[in-house]
N, C-alpha and C positions, 0 to 999 in steps of 0.2 A: 206727230200729234199724241197727246198722251191718252192713255185708255183708262177709263173709270174703274176704279178697284170694285170688286164684288163685295157685296155687304152681307156678312155672315151673322144670322141669328144666333147660331150656336157653332162653335169651332169643333171640328172633328179631326180625326187623323187625315181624313180624305181632303178636308180644308187646307191643311198645311202643305200637302203635295200640290194642290192647286195653287197656292200661294207662291211657292217656288217656281212652278211652271209660268206663272203670270209675272214673275219679278217682283213681287211684293215681299218686302222683309217681314219677318215674324219677330213678334215682341214677347219675351218670356221673362217671368220674375217669380221669385219664391213666395210662398205664404204657408203659415203653419197653424193659423187659427182663424176662426170664423170672421171676426172683425176685419183683419187685414185682407182676408180673401174678398169680402164685400167690397173694400175699397179698391183693391187691385182689378177685380173683375169689372167694377163700375167704370173704371178708367179706360176700359177697352183692351186690356192685355190679352194677348191671344192664348197664351199657354201659362198655366200656374204650376210650377214645379213644386210639389211637397217633398222638399229635399232632405237627405239625411244630414243636411247642414244643420238641421234643427238640433242635432246633437251638440253643435258648437254654440249656435244663436240662442237657442231657447233652454238649454240644460248647462251651458258653460264648460263642457267637455273640451278638451284639447284637440280632439280628433272626432272623426265621424264614426269611429268604430264602435263605441259603447251603445248607441241607440238600438232598442230592440224592434221586433217586428210588431209587437203590441203597441209600442209607443208610435211607431210610424202609422199604424192604422188608426190610432187616436187622433194624431194631427191631421191626416188626410180626411177623415170623417168630418172633422170641424170645418176644414176648408170646403169639402163638397156642400155642406149646408149653406154656405155663404155665397155660392156663385150661381150665375144665369147663363153666362155666354163662354166663359173660358173652357178650354180643354184642361184637365187637371191630370197631371202625370205624377206618379208616386214612385219614390225611389225604393228599391229592394234593398234592405240593410244588409250590412256586411255579415256574411255567416249564414244568409238565408237562401243562397243559390249557387255558391262558388263549387261546392263539392260533389253535389248529388243532384242531377236533374229531376228526380221525383220530389226532393224537398224544395227545389226551386219552384216547381208548379204547385205545391201545397201552398207555399208562400204568396206566390201570386194571386192564386185562388182567394186566399183569405183577404188580401188587400182589396180585390175587386168585389167580393161579396160583403165584407164588413165595413168598408169605406166608402163604397160607391165612387171610387176613382175610375178614370177612363182608360188609364194605360199605366204601365210600369216602366221603370228606367233601370238599367243594369250597366255596371262598368265592366268593360273588358271585350275581346275580340274572340280569336280562336280558342282561347282558354276555356271559355263558357259556351261554346257553340251548342253543345248537347242541351244545356238548360234553356237556352234561347229557343231552340226548335221545340222542346217539350212544352214551353209556355205559349209559343205561337200556334201550334197545333191544337191547343185548347181553345183558340179564338181570342186570347188575351193580346192586345197591341203592346209592342216593345219598342222603346226608344233606347237606342245604344249610347254609349259614352266612351270616348277614347281620348288619348292624350294623358294629361294629369289625371289620374283616377285616385281621388282622396282615399279610398278604402284601401289602397295598396301603399300608403305613404311610408309604412316602415319597411317596405321593400325598396321604394326609391330613396328614402332617407332624406328627402328634401321637396319642397313645393316649387322648385325652379322649373323652367320652361322644359318641355319634353320634346323629343323627336327632332332635335337639332343635328343629331349624327345620322349619316346616311342609312344606316342598318335599322335603327329605330324608326326613321321616316318611312322606309319601305314596308316594314311591319305595320305601320298604322294606315298606310294606303291599302295594303292587302286586307287589313281587318275591315276596313270601311267598305270595301267591295263585298266581303263576306257578310257583313251585316245586312247591307242591301240584299244580297242574294237570299239570305235567310228569311227576309221578310219584315224586318224592322221598319218602321214608317218614317223615322227620323233619327238623328244621333246629334249628341253633344260632342264638340272639340274643345278641350280645356287646355289653355296655356300651351299652345304649339305656334310655331312661326307663321305668320300671316300668309306668306307664299304657299307653304305647304297646305294650309287650311283651304285656301282658295283653289288649289289644285285638287283636292279632295272633293269639295263642294261641285266642281265643275266634272268630276268623273262619275257622279252618281246622281240618280233622278230624285232621290229621297232629300228631304231638308237638312242642312247642317247648321246646327245652332251653336254659335261661338261663344266663349268666355275667355278673353285673353287670346283670341285667335284671329283678330283682324277684322276688317270690313268686307272681305271677299266671299264671306259665308252668306247663308240664307236668313239668318236672324241672330239675336243676341239675347242672352240670359245673364242676369246679376242677381245677387242675393239682395232682396229688399231692404234688409236692415242696414246693408252696407251703402246702397245707393241713396238711402235717406239720411245717411250721416249719423245714424243711431250708434253705430259701431264706429268710433272715431280714432282708433288706433290701428286699423287695417288700411294699408295704403299701397296696393299693388298697382302697377302702372295701368292695368286694364280699367280700373274702377273710376268711373265719373259720379261724383256726388251731385244729386239734384236737390239736396235740401240738408240743413244742418239740425236735424231733430234733437241731436245730443244737447246742443246749446239751446234750442228752444224749450225742450222738456225740463232741462235743468233750471232755466229761468222761471218757468211756470211753477215747478215744485218749490223753489225758493221762495217765490212770491206768495204762494199758498202757506208755506209754513210761517213766513213773517206776519201775514194777516191773522193767522191763528195765534201767534206768540203775542201779538200786539192787541189782540181782542177786536180786531177790525172785520173779522169773519166768524159767524154770521152777523149781518146787520138786522135791523128791525124788519126790514124788508124781505129777508131770507129766512124768516122763522115764522111759525105758525102761533 
């Protein structure tokens, strides 16, 4: 007999842990602005990630590295103003936490105070342990991120699947257990073998959100612009497109242009 899912008026970090315990999958998408956040939140998405992927999607950079803390706060504040239910998690950008735990805490505090976000996300395991501890000790919730960590792309040299070799897989499992022990409320696993991701999800009590990590984890995340088909040149195996907004928007823009050029817009009914 199926058990009715609990209805959450607001999603919190505690809600996500409960959802994992109850076998309910977690739906997570990105947003970077007020209008998109309203739509995503209104659709019932559990978690909105204000990702440093804004560096690629919104600013056109090749990597996530150039985006600044000030820019992340701007995007996050815009998103927070547009939501009623979703939990808003904000990426700490490259350079704001890796080298100095005190700087990490200052960065996290700025995000929480200036954007109104509900939690921060950080890439890495043992290497950033002291920064995570510092932020958690201040009462700020932390979501971890293991596997492919885009802020380290120049170290990896490629966006290929991570942890296929035994040594890296063992480190990932150790880091996952460490993040749970430190007190992270959840973590993202990006582009790792599905079997390994399932093993990690079963080894910890906190939710594992996958992107390119198979269906054995506790939830999924995609970049909204990718799953809407606004970005039509990015085609990884894990991406399912739920719309072709690139095509629809191009058609709409061309229709508008043609109506203006042919003097068909505005009509008598569309003017004062």
